[in-house]
N, C-alpha and C positions, 0 to 999 in steps of 0.2 A: 660854229657854236661856240658859246663863250663857256670861260669856267664855272659861270655861275648856273648855265644852264645845264653841263654834264651833272653838277651836283643835284640841280633839282632832279633831272630826271632816273639819277642814281636812287636818291632817297626815295622817289616815290615807286620804284622798280624793288628795293628794299621791303617798304611798309606793306606793297601788294604783297610780295611772296611771303611775308611773315603773317598778313589777314587769310592767308589761302590754306596755311600749315594750322593756324589755330580754326578754320573753317573742317580741314579733314581731322583736326581732334577731336573737335564737338559729333563729327559723325566716324569717331571712334576709331580712325585710322589706328593702329600702332606705330608708335615714336614720333607720332604728328606733333604732339604736345609738347614733348620734349627738346624737338626741332623752333618748333614755334616760340618757346619762351626763353630757348637758348638766343634768336634772333632780337626779341625784346631786349633782353637783358645788355647784349653790347650795344643796341641802339640808342637805350637809356643812358648806358656808361658812358657815350660819347659825347649826348647830349647834357648830363649834367658835368663834364668832365671841361665842355666847350663853354659851359655857364659858371664854371670855376674859375677857370683862365679870368673871364671879364670879373666876376666879381673879385677876383684876388687884388685884380688891378685896381679898381675901384675901391675895394675897402682899406688898402694900402695908402693910396691918396688920400683918404680920410681920417687916417690914424686907426682902423681897426682890423688891419690884415691878417690877424691874429685867432680871428673870428672865422677865416673865411674856407678853413674846413668845416666846421661846423655847419655853416651855411648852404656849403655843395654838398655836405654829407646829408640834412635832412631834404634839399632836392631830390637827391637820389631815393630815399626813403618814398617820397610818394610818388614820384614817378614808376618807379617799379610795382609798387602796390598798383597802381592804376594799368599797368603795363603785362603783369603777369599773375598778378594775384596774392601772390608771396608777403608776406610782413614779419616782423620778428615785434613779439610782444611782452614789456618787462613787466613782469609778474610780483616781481619782489624786488624790494633795495633800491630803486629808483633814486630815492634821495641821498644815496651814496655817491651818484655819478657828480653830485655838487661838490665833492670835495676838490681844493684844489690849492696848491699843484699837488699833483698827483701821479702815479706811473700806473695807469689803466693797465692789464693783464686778462686776456682771453683764449678760449683752445680754439683752433685753428681748423675748420673740417674742411671746407671745400671754397672756390672763388667767390660764392655767394655770403661769404661773410664779410665782403665790403659792403652788403646790403645792411647787413648786421650794425656797422658802421653808422649807418643811416639811421639807424635806429635810437642809436646809447650816444652818439658821441655828444660830449658835453662842449660848451663855448669855451675859449681858450686852452684848446688842445691839439698835439699834431700827432701823425703818425709815424712811426719808422718803417722803412722798406729798403728795398736792397736796391744798390746803386744802377743794378741794368735799368729798372723803372722811367730813370730820369728820363732817358733818351727816347720814351715812347711817345707817340704822338697825343697829344690832348691831355690824358692821362697825365702821363711824365710832366709836360709844362705843366697842367695846375699844379703837380705836388712841388715841384721848382718853386713856383711862385707862393706857395700858400706855406711853406718851412717846414716841409717833411725834413725829417731826418733821414738821410740816406747811408748806408750802411755797407761797407766794402767787404763783404764775405771773408774774401780771399787774401786780405791784408789787415792783419790784426792791427798793425801801427794807425790804420787811418780809423779802424772802425773805434780804436779808443778814441781817439780825438772826436768824431763824432758825436760819441755819446758824454767827453767833456763840455762840448756845445753846448749838448742840449739839457747837462746839469745846470751852467752857468743861465741858459736860458728860464730854467725853472727857477731860481733862486733869485733873479735879477727880476724877471716878468711874471713869477706866478703860472707860467707855460706849463700844461702835462702833458705828456706821451703816452701815446698807446703802443701796445707791443706785442704780437704774439710769441709767446716764450718758447712756442713748438720750433720756431723759427720754419716752418713750412706747414703745408697742409695735409691733415692725415687721411683726410677721404674716408672716414669710418662708419660701417655700420652700424656699430654696437659701442657704446660710450669708451671710448681706449683714451688715453692720451700718448702722444709721444714725448721722449725725455727732454725736459726743459732746457735752453740754455741758459746762462747763468747773467746775461747782460742784462735783462732788467732789474733784476738785484741787485746787482753793482751797481747801476744807476740810481734806481731810489735811496740806497745808503750812503753814494756818493754827494748827492742832492739833499740826503736829512727829508725825503719825503713818502706818505706811506705810499701801500701798493694797494689797489682797489683790484681785487678778482671779478671779472665778467667771466659767466660760466652759460655756454648756450646748450640747449639740448642738443643731444644726436638730431639728425633731422633727415634719415634716409627716406621718411612720408613724403617730402618735400624732394628734396633732389638725391637720385641715386644716379651717380655717373656709371659706374657698373653696367646697371640695368637699363642706362637710358632712359631715365625716368625723369621726370621734373614736372610739377604739379603747383597748383596753386594754395596755398595754405598757409595757418599762422606756424610760427617757432619762437616757443616758449626762451625766456632769456632771465636769468636770477644772478645782480648784482650783491657780491657780498661785501661785510663790513670792511673799512679799510684796516691795514696792517701796520703796525706803525715800523719805522727804523730806526729814528731819531737818536737812539742810545746803541745802534748798531755798527759794528767795524767789518772790513773786507773778509774776517775772519767767521763773519757769522753766516757770510752769501751761502753755504752749502747748506749748512741747516734750512736757512729761509726756503731757499730754492724747493728743498725737497719736502717741507713742510707745509707750503705752498700748493703743490704738487698734489699731495695729498689730500688735503682741503677743496681743491677743486676737483679732481676727482670722485670724491666722495659724494660731492654735491650734483655732479654731472650725472653720474649714475642712479642716483634719487630720481633728479629730475628727468630725466632721459625715461624711467622705468615708470614713474607716474605718467608722464605724457603717453607713453606706450599702451599701459591698461585703460588709459581714459580713450585711446583712438582705436582698441579691439573691444570697449565697448560701445562705442557709436557705432561700429559695424554690427555688432549683433545686435543689438537692437534695429537698427537698418533692415537685416535681414529677416528680425522678427515681425517686423512689420510689416515686410513682402508678403511675409507666407498667412499674416491674417488678413490681407487684403486677398 
């Protein structure tokens, strides 16, 4: 049997299993929906990362390599919406995504935040990622080809060099960068932020570009890994006005970090509480209707 035949057989089996779990989910089998959407998410990620590798090569050849992450992110947005029923909706501040160059920052809850990037990622923007991701098949290949800023968290010297290179890219080519300042996923089931690392703020001041905070509501109603729940649904996003850094120095980093975190936490809490109230209201209305019927 040829390699292509093995791949085709494997993919057919994978999709058959995924469809089976969706069927079990429709029949109200516990945890079947969680498994089905996890399988669909991984398949979507591999498909879009493979597309991203090809798109990165083609776009670099025609002189548009710096938009490859945006193009791939958009494909992931639509593929995931179709495959899982999950999508992120920008309810306010979308105009601020056109700020260029800028350091975009966002709260980091779960692996699903990759899909959030699919919804909000602007053209001419790159992500930062831990260096270990570079060796991953498909995803790592795409990230390496598309200009990801890889950070070695265990080596401060190489991390500083990576940020220096990113600052030059921002100044010379107006390339923006997206960073999760928490540094890791919080898996929060209520609106809480981990302490912010200062790299994003050092970078913004060094490059002399604004910081654009992106706040995503707390979304355990869609994905709650502790309870093994993964549902279709909408997740709200708010983009805050740019925070200028032109007249700031490295001495201002601590205050900038603290003030930005406080602003994002306040927005995060308000956005999440409002969404929770709307969800509770929808459930209550649904229950009332059921009783009336």
